[in-house]
C-alpha positions in Angstrom: -34.9 -38.6 -42.4 -38.1 -36.6 -41.4 -40.8 -38.6 -39.8 -44.5 -37.4 -39.4 -44.8 -34.5 -37.2 -46.5 -35.6 -33.9 -49.9 -34.0 -33.0 -48.4 -33.1 -29.8 -46.0 -30.7 -31.4 -48.4 -27.7 -31.6 -49.5 -28.2 -27.9 -46.1 -28.4 -26.7 -44.9 -25.4 -28.5 -48.0 -23.5 -27.1 -47.0 -24.6 -23.6 -43.3 -23.4 -23.9 -44.7 -19.8 -25.5 -47.1 -19.6 -22.6 -44.5 -20.4 -20.1 -42.4 -17.5 -21.3 -45.6 -15.2 -21.3 -45.6 -14.7 -25.0 -48.5 -14.3 -27.4 -48.3 -15.7 -30.8 -47.7 -12.3 -32.2 -44.7 -11.9 -29.7 -43.2 -15.1 -30.9 -43.8 -14.5 -34.5 -42.2 -10.9 -34.3 -39.2 -12.1 -32.2 -38.5 -15.1 -34.4 -39.0 -13.1 -37.7 -42.1 -15.0 -39.1 -45.7 -14.4 -39.5 -48.2 -14.9 -36.6 -50.4 -16.7 -39.0 -47.6 -19.3 -39.5 -47.1 -19.7 -35.8 -50.9 -20.2 -35.6 -50.9 -22.9 -38.3 -48.0 -24.6 -36.7 -49.7 -24.7 -33.2 -52.9 -26.0 -34.8 -51.2 -28.6 -36.9 -52.2 -27.1 -40.2 -48.5 -26.5 -41.1 -45.5 -28.5 -40.7 -42.5 -26.9 -39.5 -39.0 -27.3 -41.1 -36.0 -28.4 -39.0 -34.6 -24.9 -39.3 -38.0 -23.3 -38.1 -38.1 -25.7 -35.0 -34.5 -24.6 -34.2 -35.4 -21.0 -34.6 -38.4 -21.2 -32.4 -36.6 -23.1 -29.8 -33.7 -20.5 -29.8 -36.4 -17.5 -29.6 -38.0 -19.3 -26.7 -34.2 -19.7 -25.1 -35.1 -23.4 -24.5 -32.5 -25.7 -22.7 -30.9 -28.0 -25.2 -32.6 -31.0 -23.8 -35.9 -29.3 -24.5 -34.8 -28.4 -27.9 -34.0 -31.9 -28.7 -37.4 -32.9 -27.5 -39.1 -30.3 -29.7 -37.1 -31.7 -32.7 -38.1 -35.3 -32.1 -41.9 -34.2 -31.7 -41.6 -32.4 -34.9 -40.2 -35.7 -36.6 -36.5 -34.7 -36.8 -33.3 -36.4 -35.0 -32.0 -34.6 -32.2 -29.2 -32.0 -32.7 -27.6 -31.9 -29.3 -25.8 -34.8 -27.9 -25.8 -35.7 -24.1 -22.4 -36.9 -22.8 -21.2 -38.2 -19.4 -19.2 -35.7 -17.6 -16.4 -38.2 -17.0 -16.2 -39.0 -20.7 -13.2 -38.3 -22.8 -15.2 -35.9 -24.9 -15.8 -33.6 -22.1 -12.4 -33.8 -20.5 -11.5 -30.2 -21.4 -14.8 -29.1 -19.6 -14.2 -31.0 -16.6 -10.6 -30.0 -16.3 -11.7 -26.3 -16.5 -14.2 -26.8 -13.9 -11.6 -28.5 -11.6 -9.2 -25.6 -12.2 -11.8 -23.0 -11.3 -12.8 -25.2 -7.9 -9.2 -25.5 -6.9 -8.6 -21.7 -7.5 -11.6 -20.9 -5.2 -10.1 -22.6 -2.3 -10.2 -22.0 0.9 -13.7 -20.9 0.0 -16.4 -23.8 -0.9 -17.4 -24.3 -4.5 -19.1 -27.2 -6.3 -20.7 -28.2 -9.6 -24.2 -29.4 -9.7 -26.6 -30.4 -12.5 -30.3 -29.7 -13.2 -31.4 -31.9 -10.4 -29.2 -30.2 -7.9 -27.0 -33.2 -7.4 -23.3 -32.4 -6.7 -21.1 -33.7 -9.4 -17.8 -32.0 -8.5 -16.5 -30.0 -5.3 -13.3 -28.5 -4.1 -11.3 -29.3 -0.9 -13.0 -26.4 1.0 -16.4 -28.0 0.3 -15.3 -31.4 1.5 -13.8 -29.8 4.5 -16.7 -27.8 5.5 -19.5 -30.1 4.8 -18.8 -32.8 7.4 -18.6 -30.1 10.1 -22.0 -29.0 9.4 -23.6 -32.4 9.5 -25.1 -33.7 12.8 -23.4 -36.7 14.5 -24.4 -39.9 12.8 -25.7 -38.3 9.8 -25.4 -40.2 6.6 -25.3 -38.9 3.0 -26.7 -40.6 0.1 -25.0 -40.4 -3.4 -25.2 -38.2 -5.2 -25.2 -35.5 -2.6 -28.0 -33.0 -3.3 -27.7 -29.3 -2.7 -31.4 -28.9 -2.0 -31.7 -32.0 0.3 -28.8 -30.7 2.4 -30.7 -27.4 3.0 -34.2 -28.7 3.6 -33.8 -32.0 5.2 -33.9 -31.8 9.0 -31.5 -34.5 9.4 -28.8 -32.6 7.4 -27.5 -29.1 7.4 -30.8 -27.5 8.1 -30.4 -27.4 11.9 -27.2 -25.3 11.4 -29.0 -22.6 9.1 -29.9 -19.7 11.4 -32.0 -18.1 8.6 -33.5 -21.3 7.3 -37.1 -19.9 6.9 -35.8 -17.2 4.3 -33.3 -19.6 2.7 -36.0 -22.3 2.2 -38.4 -19.8 0.9 -35.9 -18.7 -1.8 -34.6 -22.1 -2.6 -38.0 -23.7 -2.6 -39.3 -21.4 -5.1 -36.4 -22.0 -7.5 -37.3 -25.6 -7.4 -40.9 -24.9 -7.8 -40.0 -22.9 -11.0 -38.2 -25.9 -12.6 -41.4 -28.0 -11.7 -43.3 -25.6 -13.9 -41.5 -26.5 -17.0 -43.9 -27.9 -19.6 -41.7 -30.9 -20.5 -40.3 -31.9 -17.0 -39.8 -35.6 -16.9 -41.7 -37.9 -14.4 -38.7 -38.8 -12.6 -37.2 -35.3 -12.2 -40.8 -34.1 -11.2 -41.1 -36.9 -8.4 -37.5 -35.9 -7.3 -38.4 -32.2 -7.0 -41.8 -32.9 -5.2 -39.9 -35.2 -2.7 -37.4 -32.3 -2.0 -40.3 -29.9 -1.4 -42.1 -32.5 0.9 -39.8 -32.1 4.0 -41.5 -30.6 7.1 -42.0 -26.8 7.1 -40.9 -26.3 3.4 -44.3 -25.4 2.0 -45.0 -23.2 4.9 -41.7 -21.3 4.4 -42.6 -20.9 0.7 -46.1 -19.7 1.4 -44.9 -17.0 4.0 -43.8 -13.7 2.9 -40.2 -13.4 3.8 -38.6 -10.1 4.3 -34.9 -9.9 3.7 -32.5 -8.5 6.2 -32.3 -4.7 6.6 -30.1 -3.1 4.2 -29.3 -6.5 2.6 -27.4 -6.5 -0.8 -27.8 -10.4 -1.1 -29.6 -13.0 1.0 -26.7 -14.6 3.1 -26.6 -18.3 4.1 -26.3 -17.9 7.8 -24.8 -20.8 9.7 -24.1 -21.7 13.4 -21.1 -23.7 14.0 -18.9 -24.2 17.0 -20.4 -21.1 18.6 -19.6 -18.9 15.6 -22.0 -17.2 13.3 -20.9 -17.7 9.7 -22.4 -15.9 6.8 -21.8 -16.7 3.1 -23.1 -15.4 -0.2 -22.8 -17.2 -3.7 -22.5 -16.8 -7.2 -23.6 -19.2 -9.9 -21.9 -19.7 -13.2 -22.7 -21.7 -16.4 -20.7 -22.7 -19.5 -21.0 -20.2 -22.3 -22.1 -21.5 -25.8 -22.8 -25.1 -24.9 -23.5 -27.6 -27.6 -24.1 -30.6 -25.3 -27.0 -31.2 -23.1 -24.8 -32.2 -20.0 -22.7 -29.1 -20.5 -25.8 -26.7 -20.8 -27.2 -28.1 -17.5 -24.0 -27.7 -15.5 -23.8 -25.0 -12.8 -20.8 -23.9 -10.9 -21.8 -22.3 -7.4 -18.9 -20.5 -5.6 -19.4 -19.3 -2.1 -17.9 -16.2 -0.6 -17.4 -15.1 3.1 -20.0 -12.2 3.8 -17.9 -11.0 6.8 -14.4 -10.9 8.3 -15.1 -13.9 10.9 -16.4 -16.3 8.2 -13.3 -15.6 6.1 -10.9 -16.1 9.1 -13.0 -19.4 9.7 -12.5 -20.7 6.3 -8.8 -19.9 6.0 -8.1 -21.7 9.4 -10.4 -24.8 8.9 -8.0 -27.8 9.0 -7.6 -30.0 6.2 -8.7 -33.7 6.2 -5.5 -34.7 4.4 
């Protein structure tokens, strides 16, 4: 059943369009509608159909969570469900992720959500992380990737090139903060992560990458060794569930021979 369209729908669409750097004409041409129609929708003079809302959301490449929010604001029921990763409905996804994680051993890999909380990790990750933590350090659940890097009481003292890593990671979190519809809880979470000492300064300072660098490595000092890693981040193709849409799988690879030897000889905890 269609409810009345909220007066907030036009401004919400305008915010997302602006966030993507698109004019009304840009959005109209890409979506295959008239710019006049876009103007009427944004000013509330025209009520968009369910199909039009979905078309505009797809054109703007909105995450599924934001597509649902746009639908609700337009007076329609959400289309995309949100499931628990531990639920039976997502068991094939979880099993696939676990297979990929296991196959990446002896190198670390983990799955995190939109808040950068680690949901799944392989054995290599579980072996390496305790070795990087200072004595007496306590991890709260869920373990958060950004907190590990930015919190002075966690992995941060081990990171040789911390200023550069904090600059890159901080700006990634900052981009998420700019999302027009970010929830108050997630905003508070991200602002807290960026409030650790020295983080804003690292973000503001122009950071030069290493000479001849192909990627920016994560350089760690551990037991007298200089370890260097780079990573890839993968997502699930063609997701139709909000939880699945927000999953990221980060796989770490050794950037030099010494790091590879270290990873292959790191004792197990089993």
